[in-house]
C-alpha positions in Angstrom: 67.1 45.4 -21.4 66.3 48.3 -19.0 63.5 47.1 -16.7 61.6 49.4 -14.3 60.0 47.3 -11.6 57.1 49.2 -9.8 55.9 47.4 -6.7 54.1 48.1 -3.4 55.6 44.9 -1.9 59.3 45.1 -1.1 61.4 44.6 2.0 62.3 47.7 4.1 64.7 48.0 7.1 61.7 48.2 9.4 59.9 45.2 7.8 62.5 42.9 6.2 60.0 40.1 5.5 57.5 42.2 3.6 57.5 41.2 -0.1 60.6 39.1 0.2 59.4 37.0 -2.8 59.3 40.2 -4.9 62.9 40.9 -3.9 63.9 37.4 -5.0 62.2 37.9 -8.4 64.0 41.2 -8.9 67.3 39.6 -8.0 66.8 36.8 -10.6 65.8 39.3 -13.3 68.9 41.4 -12.5 71.1 38.5 -13.6 69.8 39.1 -17.1 68.6 42.7 -17.3 69.4 46.2 -16.0 66.7 46.5 -13.3 65.6 49.4 -11.2 62.9 49.3 -8.5 60.4 52.0 -7.7 59.0 50.9 -4.3 55.7 52.5 -3.5 56.0 52.0 0.2 53.2 52.2 2.8 53.7 55.0 5.3 53.9 52.7 8.2 56.7 50.7 6.6 58.8 53.6 5.3 62.3 54.0 6.7 62.3 56.7 9.3 59.1 58.7 9.3 57.1 61.0 7.1 58.0 61.2 3.5 61.3 59.4 3.5 63.3 62.4 2.3 66.3 60.3 1.3 64.2 58.7 -1.4 67.1 56.7 -2.9 68.5 53.4 -1.8 70.3 50.3 -3.0 69.4 46.8 -2.0 72.2 44.5 -3.0 73.1 45.4 -6.7 69.6 46.7 -7.6 68.9 50.5 -7.2 65.7 51.0 -5.2 63.9 54.3 -5.0 61.3 54.5 -2.3 58.2 56.7 -2.6 55.6 56.8 0.1 52.2 56.0 -1.2 49.0 55.4 0.8 46.5 53.9 -1.8 43.7 55.5 0.2 45.0 59.0 -0.5 44.4 60.4 -4.0 47.1 63.0 -3.6 49.7 60.2 -3.0 48.5 58.3 -6.0 48.6 61.4 -8.3 52.1 62.3 -7.1 53.2 58.7 -7.7 51.8 58.8 -11.2 53.9 61.8 -12.0 57.0 60.2 -10.7 56.2 56.9 -12.6 55.9 58.7 -15.9 59.3 60.3 -15.5 60.9 57.0 -14.4 59.3 55.1 -17.3 60.9 57.4 -19.9 64.3 55.7 -19.4 63.0 52.1 -19.4 62.6 49.6 -22.2 59.9 47.8 -20.2 57.8 48.5 -17.2 57.0 45.6 -14.8 54.4 46.4 -12.2 54.0 43.9 -9.3 50.9 43.7 -7.0 47.5 45.1 -8.0 47.9 48.2 -5.8 50.9 49.2 -8.0 48.4 49.7 -10.9 46.6 52.6 -9.2 49.0 55.3 -10.6 48.3 54.0 -14.2 44.5 54.6 -14.0 44.7 57.4 -16.7 48.0 56.5 -18.3 49.9 53.6 -19.8 53.6 53.4 -20.5 54.9 54.0 -24.0 57.0 50.9 -23.7 55.9 47.2 -23.2 54.1 46.7 -19.9 54.0 43.5 -17.8 52.2 43.0 -14.5 52.8 40.3 -12.0 49.9 39.5 -9.6 50.1 37.4 -6.4 47.0 38.4 -4.4 44.9 35.4 -3.4 42.0 37.7 -2.5 41.3 38.2 -6.2 40.1 34.6 -6.5 38.9 34.1 -2.9 36.9 37.1 -1.9 35.3 35.1 0.9 38.6 35.3 2.8 38.7 39.2 2.7 37.3 41.8 5.0 34.5 44.0 3.9 36.9 46.8 3.1 39.2 44.6 1.0 36.2 43.1 -0.9 35.2 46.6 -1.9 38.8 47.4 -2.9 38.9 44.2 -4.9 35.9 45.3 -6.9 37.6 48.6 -7.7 41.1 47.4 -8.6 40.4 44.2 -10.5 39.4 46.1 -13.6 42.9 47.6 -13.7 44.2 44.2 -14.8 42.9 45.0 -18.3 45.7 47.5 -18.9 49.0 45.7 -19.1 50.2 44.0 -22.3 50.7 40.7 -20.3 49.7 39.7 -16.8 51.7 37.0 -15.1 50.3 35.1 -12.1 51.7 32.4 -9.9 49.1 29.7 -10.3 46.4 28.4 -12.6 43.4 29.2 -10.4 44.5 32.9 -10.1 45.0 32.9 -13.9 41.4 31.8 -14.4 40.2 34.7 -12.2 42.4 37.3 -14.0 41.1 36.1 -17.4 37.7 37.1 -16.3 38.8 40.7 -16.2 41.0 41.0 -19.3 41.2 39.8 -22.9 44.9 39.9 -23.3 47.5 37.2 -22.5 47.8 35.7 -19.0 50.9 33.6 -18.2 51.6 31.4 -15.2 55.0 32.1 -13.7 55.4 30.4 -10.3 57.3 32.0 -7.4 61.0 31.4 -6.8 61.7 28.8 -4.1 65.0 29.0 -2.4 66.9 26.0 -0.9 69.1 26.4 2.2 72.9 26.2 1.5 73.0 23.1 3.6 70.1 20.8 4.5 69.6 19.8 8.1 68.9 16.1 8.3 65.5 15.0 9.5 65.3 13.9 13.2 64.4 10.3 13.8 61.7 10.1 11.0 61.2 6.4 11.4 60.1 6.6 15.0 56.3 6.6 15.8 55.1 10.0 16.8 53.8 9.0 20.2 57.2 7.5 21.2 59.7 10.0 19.9 59.5 12.9 22.4 58.9 16.5 21.3 57.3 16.7 17.9 58.0 20.2 16.4 55.4 21.7 14.1 56.1 25.0 12.3 53.8 27.3 10.4 54.9 30.4 8.4 52.4 33.2 7.5 50.4 36.0 8.8 48.4 35.5 12.0 45.2 36.2 9.9 42.0 34.3 9.2 43.1 33.2 5.8 46.1 31.3 7.2 44.0 29.8 9.9 46.6 29.6 12.7 43.8 28.7 15.2 43.3 25.4 13.4 47.1 24.8 13.7 46.8 25.2 17.5 43.8 22.9 17.6 45.6 20.3 15.5 48.6 20.3 17.9 46.1 19.9 20.8 44.5 16.9 19.0 47.9 15.3 18.5 48.6 15.8 22.2 45.3 14.1 23.1 46.6 11.1 21.0 49.8 10.9 23.1 52.1 13.0 20.8 54.2 15.7 22.5 53.3 18.2 19.8 54.7 21.7 19.9 54.0 24.6 17.6 56.2 27.5 16.3 54.5 30.1 14.2 56.5 32.7 12.2 54.6 35.8 11.3 52.5 38.6 12.8 48.9 39.7 12.5 45.6 40.6 14.3 45.0 37.1 15.6 48.2 37.1 17.7 46.4 37.4 21.1 43.7 34.9 20.2 46.3 32.3 19.0 48.4 32.9 22.1 45.3 32.5 24.4 44.1 29.4 22.5 47.4 27.7 22.9 47.5 28.5 26.6 44.0 27.3 27.1 44.6 24.0 25.3 47.9 23.3 26.9 49.9 23.5 23.6 53.5 24.7 23.9 53.5 27.5 21.3 56.1 30.0 20.3 55.0 33.0 18.2 58.2 34.5 16.8 56.7 37.5 14.9 58.3 38.4 11.5 61.8 37.2 10.8 64.3 37.8 8.0 64.4 35.0 5.4 67.6 33.3 6.7 66.1 33.1 10.2 62.9 31.6 8.8 64.9 28.9 7.2 66.7 28.2 10.5 63.3 27.9 12.3 61.9 25.5 9.7 65.1 23.4 9.8 64.5 22.9 13.6 61.0 21.5 12.9 59.8 18.0 12.1 56.8 19.0 9.9 55.4 22.1 8.3 51.7 22.8 9.1 49.7 25.5 7.4 45.9 25.2 7.4 45.5 28.0 4.9 42.1 28.6 3.3 43.4 30.3 0.1 46.8 30.3 -1.6 47.9 31.5 -5.0 51.2 29.6 -4.7 52.3 29.2 -1.1 56.0 30.0 -1.0 56.2 29.0 2.6 55.1 25.4 2.0 57.3 25.1 -1.1 60.3 26.4 0.9 59.6 24.0 3.7 59.8 21.2 1.2 63.0 22.7 -0.2 64.4 22.6 3.3 63.7 18.9 3.5 60.6 19.0 5.7 57.3 17.2 5.0 54.2 19.4 4.8 50.5 19.4 5.5 48.7 22.4 4.0 45.3 23.5 2.9 44.1 22.1 -0.4 43.7 25.4 -2.3 45.2 26.7 -5.5 49.0 26.8 -5.7 50.0 23.9 -3.3 48.3 21.4 -5.6 51.1 21.9 -8.1 53.9 20.6 -5.8 52.5 19.0 -2.6 52.3 15.2 -3.1 52.9 12.0 -1.2 54.9 10.7 0.6 56.2 14.0 1.9 53.1 16.1 1.7 49.3 16.1 2.1 46.5 18.5 1.2 43.6 18.9 3.5 40.2 20.5 2.8 40.3 24.1 4.2 38.1 24.3 7.3 38.3 20.6 8.0 38.1 19.6 11.7 41.3 19.4 13.7 41.1 15.6 13.8 41.3 15.5 10.0 44.4 17.7 10.1 45.9 15.5 12.8 45.2 12.4 10.7 47.0 13.9 7.8 50.0 14.8 10.0 50.3 11.2 11.2 49.8 9.8 7.7 52.5 12.0 6.2 54.9 11.2 9.0 54.4 7.4 8.5 54.5 7.6 4.7 57.8 9.7 4.6 59.6 7.6 7.3 62.2 6.4 4.8 62.5 9.7 2.8 65.6 11.8 3.4 65.7 15.6 3.5 67.4 15.6 0.1 64.7 13.4 -1.5 62.0 15.8 -0.2 63.9 18.9 -1.3 65.2 18.1 -4.8 61.9 18.1 -6.8 60.7 21.5 -5.6 64.1 23.2 -5.5 64.9 22.0 -9.1 61.5 23.1 -10.5 61.2 26.5 -9.0 64.8 27.9 -9.0 65.8 31.4 -10.0 66.9 30.4 -13.5 63.6 28.7 -14.2 61.8 31.8 -13.1 64.0 34.1 -15.2 63.4 31.8 -18.3 59.6 32.1 -17.8 59.7 35.8 -17.3 61.8 36.3 -20.5 59.1 34.5 -22.4 56.5 36.9 -20.9 58.7 39.8 -21.9 59.0 38.5 -25.4 55.2 38.2 -25.6 54.7 41.8 -24.3 57.2 43.2 -26.8 55.6 41.3 -29.7 52.0 42.2 -28.9 52.4 45.9 -27.9 49.2 47.9 -28.0 49.3 51.7 -28.9 49.9 54.1 -26.1 46.7 55.5 -24.7 44.7 52.4 -25.6 43.0 51.1 -22.4 40.6 48.9 -24.2 40.7 45.1 -24.6 43.5 43.5 -26.4 43.0 42.8 -30.1 41.3 39.6 -30.9 44.3 38.1 -32.7 47.1 36.6 -30.7 49.7 39.2 -29.5 52.6 37.4 -31.3 52.3 37.2 -35.1 51.7 33.6 -36.0 54.3 33.6 -38.7 56.9 34.1 -36.0 56.5 30.6 -34.7 55.1 27.1 -35.4 51.5 26.3 -36.1 51.6 23.3 -33.8 53.7 22.6 -30.7 54.0 18.8 -30.3 55.2 17.6 -26.8 56.9 14.2 -26.5 57.8 13.2 -22.9 60.6 10.6 -22.4 62.4 9.3 -19.3 64.7 6.6 -20.7 67.0 6.1 -23.7 65.3 2.7 -24.0 62.1 4.3 -25.2 61.5 4.6 -29.0 61.5 8.4 -28.8 63.1 8.8 -32.3 60.2 6.9 -33.9 57.6 9.1 -32.1 59.3 12.4 -33.1 59.8 11.3 -36.7 56.2 10.5 -37.1 55.2 14.0 -36.0 57.6 15.6 -38.4 56.6 13.7 -41.6 53.3 15.6 -42.0 53.6 18.9 -43.9 51.0 21.0 -42.2 52.0 24.4 -43.7 51.4 27.7 -42.0 54.5 27.7 -39.8 54.7 23.9 -39.5 55.2 21.8 -36.5 57.8 22.0 -33.7 58.5 19.0 -31.5 59.6 19.5 -27.9 61.2 16.4 -26.4 61.0 16.8 -22.6 63.8 14.8 -21.1 62.5 13.8 -17.7 65.1 13.1 -15.1 67.6 12.1 -17.8 70.4 13.9 -19.5 69.2 15.4 -22.8 72.6 14.3 -24.3 71.7 10.7 -23.6 68.3 11.1 -25.3 69.8 13.0 -28.2 72.2 10.2 -28.9 69.3 7.8 -29.4 67.6 9.9 -32.0 68.2 9.1 -35.7 70.6 11.6 -37.4 67.9 13.2 -39.5 65.8 13.8 -36.4 68.7 15.0 -34.3 69.7 17.6 -36.9 66.1 18.8 -37.7 65.7 22.5 -36.6 62.1 21.8 -35.7 63.2 19.5 -32.8 64.2 20.9 -29.5 65.1 19.1 -26.3 63.8 20.4 -23.0 65.1 19.3 -19.6 63.1 18.6 -16.5 64.7 17.2 -13.3 62.1 17.0 -10.6 62.9 13.6 -9.1 59.2 12.5 -9.5 58.3 9.3 -11.3 55.3 10.9 -13.0 54.6 11.6 -16.6 52.5 14.6 -15.6 55.5 16.8 -14.9 57.2 16.6 -18.3 53.9 16.9 -20.2 53.0 20.0 -18.2 56.5 21.4 -18.7 56.2 20.9 -22.5 52.7 22.5 -22.6 54.0 25.4 -20.5 56.8 25.9 -23.1 54.3 25.8 -26.0 53.7 29.1 -27.9 51.9 27.9 -31.0 48.2 28.3 -31.6 47.8 24.5 -31.3 49.5 22.0 -29.1 49.5 18.2 -28.7 51.1 15.6 -26.5 52.4 12.1 -27.3 54.0 9.3 -25.4 57.5 8.4 -26.4 56.5 4.9 -27.7 53.5 6.1 -29.7 53.3 7.4 -33.3 51.0 9.3 -35.6 49.7 7.7 -38.7 50.8 9.5 -41.9 48.6 12.5 -42.5 47.2 12.5 -39.0 48.2 16.0 -38.0 46.9 17.4 -41.3 43.6 15.6 -40.7 43.3 17.0 -37.2 44.0 20.6 -38.4 41.4 20.1 -41.2 38.8 19.3 -38.6 39.7 22.5 -36.8 39.6 24.6 -40.0 38.0 28.0 -39.4 38.1 27.6 -35.6 39.8 30.3 -33.6 42.7 28.8 -31.5 42.2 31.5 -28.9 38.8 29.9 -28.2 38.8 26.7 -26.1 38.8 23.9 -28.7 39.9 20.3 -28.6 40.1 18.1 -31.7 39.7 14.4 -30.7 41.3 12.0 -33.2 40.7 8.2 -33.8 42.9 5.9 -31.7 44.6 2.6 -32.6 46.0 0.3 -29.9 48.3 -2.3 -31.4 46.5 -2.0 -34.7 43.0 -2.2 -33.4 40.5 0.7 -33.3 39.8 2.0 -29.8 36.1 2.6 -29.6 36.3 5.8 -27.4 34.5 8.0 -27.1 31.3 6.2 -28.1 29.6 9.3 -29.4 26.1 9.7 -30.7 25.7 8.5 -34.4 26.8 11.2 -36.9 28.1 13.6 -34.3 31.4 15.4 -35.1 31.2 18.9 -33.5 30.1 20.3 -30.1 30.4 16.9 -28.5 28.9 16.7 -25.0 30.5 15.2 -22.0 27.3 13.3 -21.0 25.4 12.6 -24.3 28.6 11.6 -26.2 30.2 9.8 -23.2 33.4 11.8 -23.5 34.7 10.7 -20.2 35.6 7.3 -21.7 38.4 9.1 -23.6 40.7 9.5 -20.6 43.7 11.1 -22.4 44.0 14.6 -24.0 45.3 13.2 -27.2 44.7 15.3 -30.3 44.9 19.1 -30.8 44.6 21.4 -27.9 44.0 25.1 -28.7 45.7 27.9 -27.0 42.4 28.8 -25.5 41.8 25.3 -24.2 45.1 25.3 -22.4 44.0 28.5 -20.6 41.0 26.8 -19.0 41.2 26.2 -15.3 42.4 22.6 -14.6 43.8 22.1 -18.1 47.0 20.5 -16.9 47.8 17.0 -15.9 47.7 16.2 -12.2 51.2 16.8 -10.8 52.8 13.8 -9.2 50.3 11.2 -10.4 52.1 8.1 -11.6 49.2 6.9 -13.6 45.9 8.6 -14.7 47.1 12.1 -14.3 45.3 13.1 -17.5 41.8 12.2 -16.1 41.3 15.5 -14.2 42.6 17.4 -17.2 40.2 15.9 -19.7 37.3 16.3 -17.3 38.0 20.1 -17.4 38.4 20.1 -21.2 35.4 17.9 -22.0 33.1 20.1 -19.8 34.3 23.6 -20.9 35.9 23.4 -24.4 34.3 22.9 -27.8 35.1 19.3 -28.7 35.4 18.3 -32.3 35.8 14.7 -33.5 38.2 14.2 -36.4 36.4 11.1 -37.4 37.9 10.7 -40.9 41.5 11.7 -39.9 44.3 9.1 -39.7 44.7 7.9 -36.1 47.0 8.3 -33.2 48.7 5.0 -32.7 49.4 3.5 -29.2 52.1 0.9 -29.2 52.6 -1.8 -26.6 56.3 -2.6 -27.3 57.6 -0.8 -24.2 58.5 -3.1 -21.3 58.3 -0.3 -18.7 55.2 1.6 -19.7 53.9 3.0 -16.4 50.2 2.7 -17.4 50.4 -1.1 -17.2 52.7 -1.4 -14.2 50.8 -2.7 -11.1 51.4 -0.4 -8.1 49.8 0.3 -4.7 46.2 1.4 -5.1 46.9 4.7 -3.4 49.1 5.5 -6.4 47.0 3.8 -9.0 43.8 5.6 -8.0 45.2 8.9 -6.8 44.0 10.9 -9.8 40.4 9.6 -9.6 40.5 10.2 -5.9 41.7 13.8 -6.3 39.2 14.3 -9.2 36.3 15.1 -6.8 38.2 17.9 -5.0 38.9 19.9 -8.1 36.9 23.0 -8.8 36.3 22.0 -12.5 34.7 18.7 -11.2 32.7 20.3 -8.4 31.2 22.8 -10.9 29.8 20.0 -13.1 26.0 19.6 -13.1 24.7 16.5 -11.4 24.2 14.5 -14.7 27.8 15.1 -15.7 29.1 14.0 -12.3 27.0 11.0 -12.5 28.3 10.0 -15.9 31.8 10.6 -14.8 31.3 8.5 -11.7 29.9 5.6 -13.7 33.0 5.7 -16.0 35.4 5.9 -13.0 33.8 2.8 -11.4 33.9 0.8 -14.6 37.3 1.7 -15.9 39.4 2.7 -13.0 38.0 1.0 -9.9 36.8 -2.3 -11.4 39.7 -2.3 -13.9 42.2 -2.2 -11.0 41.2 -5.6 -9.8 42.0 -8.1 -12.6 45.4 -6.5 -13.1 46.3 -7.8 -9.6 45.5 -11.5 -10.0 47.5 -12.8 -7.0 45.2 -13.0 -3.9 48.2 -12.5 -1.7 48.6 -9.0 -3.2 45.3 -7.9 -1.7 46.3 -7.1 1.8 43.8 -5.6 4.3 45.3 -2.1 3.7 44.8 -2.4 -0.1 41.3 -3.7 0.3 40.5 -0.8 2.6 41.9 1.7 0.1 39.9 0.2 -2.7 36.7 0.5 -0.6 37.5 4.0 0.5 38.0 5.3 -3.0 34.8 3.5 -4.2 32.7 5.0 -1.4 34.1 8.4 -2.3 33.0 8.0 -5.9 29.5 6.9 -4.8 29.2 9.9 -2.5 30.5 12.5 -5.0 28.4 11.2 -7.9 25.0 10.0 -6.4 23.3 7.6 -8.8 26.4 6.7 -10.7 26.0 3.0 -9.9 22.4 2.8 -11.2 23.1 1.8 -14.8 25.8 -0.7 -13.9 25.2 -4.3 -15.0 24.2 -7.1 -12.6 27.8 -8.4 -12.8 29.2 -4.9 -12.1 26.8 -4.6 -9.1 28.1 -8.0 -7.8 31.7 -6.7 -8.0 30.8 -3.3 -6.5 29.3 -5.1 -3.4 32.5 -7.1 -3.1 34.7 -4.1 -3.4 32.9 -2.3 -0.6 33.4 -5.4 1.7 37.1 -5.6 2.6 36.4 -8.7 4.6 35.3 -10.8 1.6 38.0 -13.3 0.5 40.3 -12.0 -2.3 39.6 -15.1 -4.3 35.9 -14.2 -4.5 36.8 -10.6 -5.4 38.9 -11.8 -8.3 36.3 -14.3 -9.5 33.7 -11.5 -9.7 36.1 -9.3 -11.6 36.5 -12.0 -14.1 32.8 -12.6 -14.4 32.0 -9.0 -15.3 34.3 -9.3 -18.3 32.4 -12.2 -19.8 30.6 -9.9 -22.3 27.4 -11.0 -23.8 26.1 -13.0 -20.9 22.8 -11.9 -19.3 24.4 -10.6 -16.1 26.8 -8.4 -18.1 23.9 -7.0 -20.3 21.2 -6.3 -17.8 21.3 -3.5 -15.2 20.3 -4.2 -11.6 17.0 -2.3 -12.1 14.7 -2.6 -15.2 14.2 1.2 -15.0 17.7 1.7 -16.2 17.7 -0.8 -19.1 17.7 2.1 -21.7 19.9 4.4 -19.7 22.7 6.1 -21.8 25.3 4.4 -19.6 23.5 1.0 -19.3 25.3 -1.9 -21.0 23.0 -2.3 -24.0 23.3 1.3 -25.2 27.0 1.6 -24.3 28.0 -1.6 -26.1 26.0 -0.6 -29.1 27.6 2.8 -29.2 31.1 1.3 -28.7 30.5 -1.2 -31.6 29.4 1.7 -33.9 32.5 3.7 -32.9 34.7 0.7 -33.7 33.2 0.3 -37.2 33.1 4.0 -38.1 
């Protein structure tokens, strides 16, 4: 296919680092398509001077035409519009990149499918922009309504773009390149204060959003702690002199390299011990991803994109704007945690997940959507209400089954999803083979399942022992109006899928809708969520106690999957679905399929990760991260309070009896349990009020790491002796009839079990 790429970001001889990520995207697309680039180059970056009379160039195997355009000059924009119209006549698809590249399309749209890629973090973080850029943001953001499909690099930016357009928005992360040869890490097992020079590196503009001054202050804090910390920063910007002066004043050895070509950036990162970027807003953060791909641990700002790939032990996210001491703590923590992790083990997950082929696969899906949902030329209004791809071109339901071992009963799970004739395009089952050869999994499937055209095997090799990755990969590959996920050892009761769809009848899958089915665990009804009597539709997170349903089992509409936060927490080994359901329960229309056959959870797997005791930092990671997520922070006080009560009951208190050996409870584990608990209490004030007296006893013990472990375990057992006075009465008579108090919660659970 002939693709015309139009971009204002692209490398030039005078600025080889500008838009290097766009050049990588173009190169990956050129492996599959006939690609040309129209580079709308800023005057200060144009080769030579003036109007760049040569006008034509070739970078590698992709023809590049450069046309000088200053977005502030209407004559430049009008001239560019004329050139663009001529160039588009010989293209099968126009692909604009960067919002400023949309300016020449103000009064025109291509006659061919049109895709736009957006990277600008300022769209979702106007507080990081200057006054002039904030004004420009208000002007250009409405141009995002024009293209047939907009692709963005992260979920948070996708949420912002959806505010300004009705058409499809796809998440297509950046390409991450891995060096040809990884440099081994230097003495990672030595304590920082004893190892000599400790080289920190940051890559990004010397601008406020990247916060290089905090990087200098962090290095200074480490030096106060006896660490010989040094800082190298790759990039240029208006803060150069301030950063240089701050380093000199604080006694921090610092090297500001200015901009460098990509291969030299890789060499600088390879010389470092740890990547540090206190950024305040990122849509993806290629620099951090490529530091990981180079085998270096990272500490970066907790904003947007990095949440998808930065995880322990080789990474930490820190609240933007946190004091330097907090950043220094994170550096020391990551260094200790990754002491036995090799460069290859750090690099493999990110390099495998964000390679050029994966990028090209995702863009090809976007191109297919654009070609299927083409709007008439000249139509600048919102996209039609119906989905851009005709629904009879694909399945009605995309079912995602994640598996990591041939020992799991994957065939049984898949067969149960296929037995139900749902009509209207039917069901497609995607088996995501996680860190295992798909051929190995295929061999375990029954012949009738293996040969069924409705079954496809997807491959994910990220090196991370977390079910979140394969489930997210399967949901990302879903194109049907409805999607669902299922564990490889679980099954659907006959007729379950039809029952769920019946509950969603007449509901638009482009709206955020979740259909919650009944659950069975080993043949017993699971009484969650304990909803109000008779409620079936428009269930409420607080009044219907939705947070007690911790898994997104059931039907997820296309609109629900577009909600911010509607993905499992990457890297979480257990509980990664808790943040996802919190986002869904608070923003989607939730329907209870009360009369439908159930989803069946089986207990015949010997290695099911949910039941495997693990360090509390891993066990409670998802509920610890929950309070940092925008979807949680946006909840009203009552919702946070209800969520906190559930987290204490199910996750915090529930973690104690599953570790019955007192010797397991080391001082470090007790301190971690207390830390997470204090965080819940601070993030959800009042959440402990409706707890029973027995719960309050255990809460007091959890908060006291010095209390003997035997006593902690005894109190955990006492709170499970249901029906006794201390398990029925709250600590204050004022909360006896609270919705979350034991009497009402137990009554609702009993009613849910019998319904």
